[in-house]
Every structure is written in structure tokens, then in C-alpha cells.
C-alpha positions as CSV (number, residue, x, y, z in Angstrom):
1,X,0.0,0.0,0.0
2,X,1.3,3.4,-1.0
3,X,1.3,6.0,1.8
4,X,0.7,9.6,0.7
5,X,2.4,12.4,2.5
6,X,0.7,15.7,3.0
7,X,2.3,19.0,4.2
8,X,1.1,20.6,7.5
9,X,0.0,23.6,5.4
10,X,-2.2,21.5,3.3
11,X,-3.8,19.7,6.3
12,X,-4.4,23.0,8.0
13,X,-5.9,24.5,4.8
14,X,-8.4,21.6,4.5
15,X,-9.3,22.0,8.2
16,X,-10.0,25.7,7.8
17,X,-12.2,25.1,4.8
18,X,-14.3,22.7,6.9
19,X,-14.4,25.1,9.8
20,X,-15.7,28.1,7.7
21,X,-18.2,25.9,5.9
22,X,-19.6,24.8,9.2
23,X,-20.0,28.4,10.3
24,X,-22.1,29.3,7.3
25,X,-25.2,27.7,8.7
26,X,-26.3,28.3,12.3
27,X,-28.0,25.3,13.8
28,X,-31.4,26.0,15.5
29,X,-31.5,26.1,19.3
30,X,-33.8,23.8,21.2
31,X,-36.7,26.3,21.0
32,X,-36.3,26.4,17.2
33,X,-34.9,29.9,17.0
34,X,-31.6,30.9,15.4
35,X,-28.8,33.1,16.6
36,X,-27.7,36.1,14.6
37,X,-24.0,36.7,14.5
38,X,-21.2,37.0,11.9
39,X,-23.8,37.7,9.2
40,X,-25.8,34.5,9.9
41,X,-29.6,34.7,9.9
42,X,-32.5,32.5,10.7
43,X,-34.2,30.2,8.3
44,X,-37.6,30.9,6.7
45,X,-40.5,28.5,7.3
46,X,-44.2,28.4,6.6
47,X,-46.5,30.6,8.6
48,X,-50.1,31.1,9.4
49,X,-51.8,34.0,7.5
50,X,-51.3,37.4,8.9
51,X,-54.6,38.8,10.3
52,X,-53.7,42.5,10.2
53,X,-53.6,43.9,6.7
54,X,-53.0,47.5,7.7
55,X,-50.8,49.4,5.2
56,X,-48.4,51.2,7.5
57,X,-46.0,54.1,6.7
58,X,-42.4,54.3,7.9
59,X,-41.4,57.9,8.6
60,X,-37.7,57.7,8.1
61,X,-36.4,61.0,9.4
62,X,-32.8,62.1,9.0
63,X,-31.7,64.3,11.9
64,X,-29.0,65.3,14.3
65,X,-28.3,67.4,17.4
66,X,-26.7,70.2,15.3
67,X,-29.8,70.6,13.2
68,X,-31.7,73.5,14.7
69,X,-34.8,72.9,12.6
70,X,-35.1,69.3,13.7
71,X,-37.0,70.0,17.0
72,X,-39.7,71.6,14.8
73,X,-39.8,68.4,12.7
74,X,-40.0,66.3,15.9
75,X,-43.1,68.2,17.0
76,X,-44.8,67.7,13.6
77,X,-43.9,64.0,13.5
78,X,-45.2,63.6,17.1
79,X,-48.6,65.0,16.1
80,X,-48.7,62.8,13.0
81,X,-47.9,59.7,15.1
82,X,-50.8,60.5,17.5
83,X,-53.2,61.3,14.6
84,X,-52.3,58.1,12.7
85,X,-51.8,55.8,15.7
86,X,-51.1,52.3,14.5
87,X,-50.6,53.4,10.9
88,X,-47.3,55.2,11.1
89,X,-43.9,54.2,12.6
90,X,-41.3,56.9,13.0
91,X,-37.5,56.4,13.2
92,X,-35.0,59.1,13.8
93,X,-31.7,58.5,12.0
94,X,-28.8,60.6,13.2
95,X,-26.2,61.0,10.5
96,X,-23.4,63.1,9.0
97,X,-20.6,65.1,10.6
98,X,-22.3,68.4,10.0
99,X,-25.6,67.6,11.7
100,X,-24.9,64.4,13.7
101,X,-21.8,65.2,15.7
102,X,-22.8,65.2,19.3
103,X,-22.6,68.4,21.3
104,X,-20.3,68.4,24.4
105,X,-20.4,65.1,26.3
106,X,-23.7,63.9,24.9
107,X,-23.9,60.4,23.4
108,X,-23.1,59.9,19.7
109,X,-26.4,58.6,18.2
110,X,-25.0,58.0,14.7
111,X,-24.8,54.4,13.3
112,X,-22.8,53.0,10.4
113,X,-26.0,51.9,8.8
114,X,-27.6,55.3,9.2
115,X,-24.6,56.9,7.6
116,X,-24.7,54.5,4.7
117,X,-28.4,55.1,4.1
118,X,-28.0,58.8,4.2
119,X,-25.2,58.8,1.6
120,X,-27.2,56.4,-0.6
121,X,-30.4,58.5,-0.5
122,X,-29.1,62.1,-0.3
123,X,-25.5,61.9,-1.6
124,X,-22.9,64.1,0.1
125,X,-25.0,67.2,0.5
126,X,-27.8,66.2,2.8
127,X,-30.0,69.0,4.1
128,X,-31.7,68.1,7.5
129,X,-34.3,67.5,8.6
130,X,-35.4,65.3,5.7
131,X,-38.0,62.5,5.6
132,X,-38.6,59.5,3.3
133,X,-41.9,57.7,3.4
134,X,-41.6,54.0,2.7
135,X,-38.6,55.0,0.5
136,X,-41.0,56.0,-2.3
137,X,-39.7,57.4,-5.6
138,X,-40.8,59.8,-8.2
139,X,-39.3,58.1,-11.3
140,X,-35.8,57.2,-10.2
141,X,-35.5,59.9,-7.5
142,X,-36.4,59.4,-3.9
143,X,-39.3,61.6,-2.8
144,X,-37.8,63.8,0.0
145,X,-40.1,65.6,2.4
146,X,-39.2,68.6,4.6
147,X,-41.0,67.6,7.8
148,X,-41.0,71.1,9.5
149,X,-44.7,71.4,8.4
150,X,-47.4,68.8,8.3
151,X,-47.3,66.2,5.5
152,X,-50.5,64.3,6.2
153,X,-51.5,64.2,2.5
154,X,-48.3,62.3,1.8
155,X,-49.2,59.9,4.6
156,X,-52.7,59.4,3.3
157,X,-51.5,58.6,-0.2
158,X,-49.7,55.5,1.1
159,X,-51.8,54.5,4.1
160,X,-55.1,54.6,2.1
161,X,-53.7,52.1,-0.5
162,X,-54.3,48.4,-0.1
163,X,-51.2,46.7,1.2
164,X,-49.4,44.3,-1.1
165,X,-47.7,42.6,1.9
166,X,-49.1,42.0,5.4
167,X,-46.7,41.6,8.2
168,X,-46.3,41.5,12.0
169,X,-43.4,41.2,14.4
170,X,-43.1,40.1,18.0
171,X,-40.1,39.9,20.3
172,X,-39.0,39.0,23.8
173,X,-35.8,38.9,25.9
174,X,-34.6,35.3,26.1
175,X,-32.9,35.3,29.5
176,X,-31.4,31.9,29.0
177,X,-29.1,33.2,26.2
178,X,-29.2,36.9,27.0
179,X,-30.5,37.8,23.5
180,X,-33.6,39.3,22.0
181,X,-35.7,36.8,20.1
182,X,-37.6,38.4,17.1
183,X,-40.2,36.6,15.0
184,X,-41.4,38.3,11.8
185,X,-44.3,36.9,9.7
186,X,-45.0,38.0,6.1
187,X,-48.0,37.3,3.9
188,X,-48.3,38.3,0.3
189,X,-51.7,39.8,-0.4
190,X,-51.0,39.9,-4.2
191,X,-48.5,38.4,-6.6
192,X,-45.2,40.2,-6.4
193,X,-42.8,39.9,-9.3
194,X,-39.6,41.2,-7.7
195,X,-37.4,39.8,-5.0
196,X,-38.0,41.1,-1.5
197,X,-35.9,41.6,1.6
198,X,-36.6,41.9,5.3
199,X,-34.8,44.5,7.4
200,X,-35.0,44.4,11.2
201,X,-33.7,47.2,13.6
202,X,-33.8,48.6,17.1
203,X,-35.1,52.0,18.1
204,X,-34.9,53.7,21.5
205,X,-37.0,56.4,23.2
206,X,-36.2,58.9,25.9
207,X,-32.5,59.5,25.2
208,X,-31.3,62.8,26.8
209,X,-28.8,64.6,24.6
210,X,-28.0,68.2,23.9
211,X,-29.9,69.6,20.9
212,X,-29.6,72.9,19.0
213,X,-33.0,74.7,19.0
214,X,-34.7,76.9,16.4
215,X,-33.9,80.0,18.4
216,X,-30.1,79.2,18.3
217,X,-29.8,78.0,21.9
218,X,-28.7,74.6,23.0
219,X,-31.0,72.4,25.1
220,X,-28.9,70.1,27.3
221,X,-32.0,68.1,28.4
222,X,-33.6,67.5,25.0
223,X,-35.5,64.2,24.8
224,X,-34.7,62.2,21.6
225,X,-37.3,59.6,20.7
226,X,-37.5,56.6,18.3
227,X,-33.8,56.8,17.6
228,X,-32.1,54.2,15.3
229,X,-29.7,52.3,17.6
230,X,-28.6,49.4,15.5
231,X,-29.7,46.7,13.0
232,X,-30.3,43.0,13.5
233,X,-30.0,42.3,9.8
234,X,-27.7,43.8,7.1
235,X,-28.6,47.4,6.3
236,X,-30.3,46.3,3.1
237,X,-32.0,43.4,4.7
238,X,-31.8,39.7,3.7
239,X,-33.7,37.7,1.1
240,X,-37.2,36.5,1.9
241,X,-37.4,32.9,0.9
242,X,-40.9,32.5,-0.5
243,X,-43.1,31.7,-3.5
244,X,-44.0,35.2,-4.7
245,X,-47.7,34.3,-5.1
246,X,-50.7,35.8,-3.4
247,X,-51.5,33.9,-0.2
248,X,-47.9,32.8,0.5
249,X,-47.1,33.2,4.2
250,X,-43.7,32.8,5.7
251,X,-41.9,33.6,9.0
252,X,-38.4,33.8,10.4
253,X,-37.0,34.1,13.9
254,X,-33.8,36.0,14.6
255,X,-31.8,36.5,17.7
256,X,-29.5,39.4,18.5
257,X,-28.0,41.3,21.4
258,X,-29.1,44.8,22.1
259,X,-26.5,47.4,21.0
260,X,-24.3,48.6,23.8
261,X,-25.8,51.3,25.9
262,X,-29.4,50.8,24.8
263,X,-32.0,50.7,27.6
264,X,-34.3,47.7,26.9
265,X,-37.2,49.3,28.7
266,X,-37.2,52.1,26.1
267,X,-36.5,50.0,23.1
268,X,-38.7,48.7,20.3
269,X,-38.2,46.5,17.3
270,X,-39.0,47.7,13.8
271,X,-39.2,45.4,10.8
272,X,-40.0,46.2,7.1
273,X,-40.3,44.4,3.8
274,X,-38.8,46.1,0.8
275,X,-38.2,45.6,-2.9
276,X,-34.7,44.3,-3.2
277,X,-33.8,46.4,-6.3
278,X,-35.7,49.7,-5.8
279,X,-35.6,49.7,-2.0
280,X,-39.2,50.8,-1.9
281,X,-40.9,49.5,1.3
282,X,-44.0,47.4,1.0
283,X,-44.9,47.5,4.7
284,X,-43.5,48.0,8.1
285,X,-44.3,46.7,11.7
286,X,-43.1,47.4,15.2
287,X,-43.4,45.8,18.6
288,X,-42.0,46.3,22.1
289,X,-39.5,43.8,23.7
290,X,-41.4,41.8,26.3
């Protein structure tokens, strides 16, 4: 019998290939959920139909502590959230060096994902405050709204349309593993031709940080609400594995740690389904962490 001799380098190379291959798939835990880390996500499975067919609007506001008109926008958006309770979900995304740099010793509320979104949607010359609603476009250009005055007609134009996708999200803190478990269900209410992605993120309320005010003063006790604090998925989401036919219902469970410094008692989960190529959002949902 001929004995083949292999170098240490070759053996190590093969071992590393097996190691990384094994890390590509995350095995489910005993309760059937999956852990999110190193880019790994849960696996899609069949779901019951989603009962709530509300077409909700994501108010994606770009802001920062050095934006002196942003408190005016906060007031407008607060009133809209009360007027359209259950139909709108607001998220404040702090971004850019010009507007997002914290004042004094206040916390830096910017995120890498928020910066990437801002650059993608507004280029290098963003003017804050600016709002996108479900990332809708006029032709190939994103429809940007100045939120310093009411924009209810723009909300109505989306919310009054029939939803193409129904969705809900629920979450709880799993004390056994010290992670947030998040389950999102999606049902197609009509045939959809294009690929879809799911994006999941954390927002936090009641953050005290210095803010420039419209009169030029600085308010050291300003309360920032629904602030983007981090993403569970990639910034552009991950593919929804489903038959793109009306009536298809799928769900996925993800697990993730809260970003450092986030108060779980003031935190919510936001999830949205979007068109993979255009980025336009079909629907959005939110929930507290129980």
C-alpha cells in the first residue's frame, strides 16, 4: 500500500475550509430559533396567514443634534404619530458630521447603517431635517419631504392604498441566552414579481442629549425619541425565501444582542419588507420587547 504524505500547510488548509463551511449555517436552538452573529440569519418557514392587513407608513427622518430645525420636525412627527396611531412608525436616524456630531459630552447617536443610508439617499450634500416615506420614488429619484410642516397628504397617499404585503413582528428577551428573540411573519396579499428583503432594527426612546434649538440656543435636556440604535440584519436586509404568489405566508425568527448602551425598557423592534432592487418599502411593523 502506498502511503501519501501531506504537508502541514495542506492539512491546515483543509481543516480551515471545513471550519468556515460549518460556520455558514447556524443550527437552531432547542426552541427552534436561530442566533444572529457574523452575518448569519434564521431560516424561513411556513407561517399562518397574517390577520392584520394594515398598510403602515415608515417615517424615516434624518436628523442630528446640530440641526436647529429638527426639533420643529420632531413636533410635527409627534402629532402625526398621534393622529395616525397604528398606521405610522417613526424612526430618527442621526447622521453626518455636519448635523450628527454630538454636542459636548452627549452620546453619539449615529450608526454606520444610518450613515450608509444617508449617503445612498441624499448623496454628500444632505439637508436636514429630511424624511422619506416608505422610500418611495418619483421616477428614479427618492421623494424627499421637509418635515417642518405637516405632511398628512403624503401619509394618506400611502396608508389609504391596499397593502401588497401584510406583516407582523413580535419579540422578547430570552434570559437563557441573553439575547432578543424576534419573529417576523410576512404574507403576500397579491402576486409580487420582484425579490423582497426583510430589514430588522432597534429604536430607542427617551434619550437625553444636547440639541440645537430653532432660536439658536442649546437644550442640554432635550429628549430624543424613536432613535435608530442598531440593526439585526444587514442594512439592506436579507432575502425573503418564498413563493411570490398571493397567499404565501412565511416567518423567520432571529436572535440578537441589544447594541451597547441601549435601555431595553425604552426599546422597540421595527421590521420592514422592501423591494430588493428599488428599496421601496411594501410594509412595516413594530413591537415592544417583552
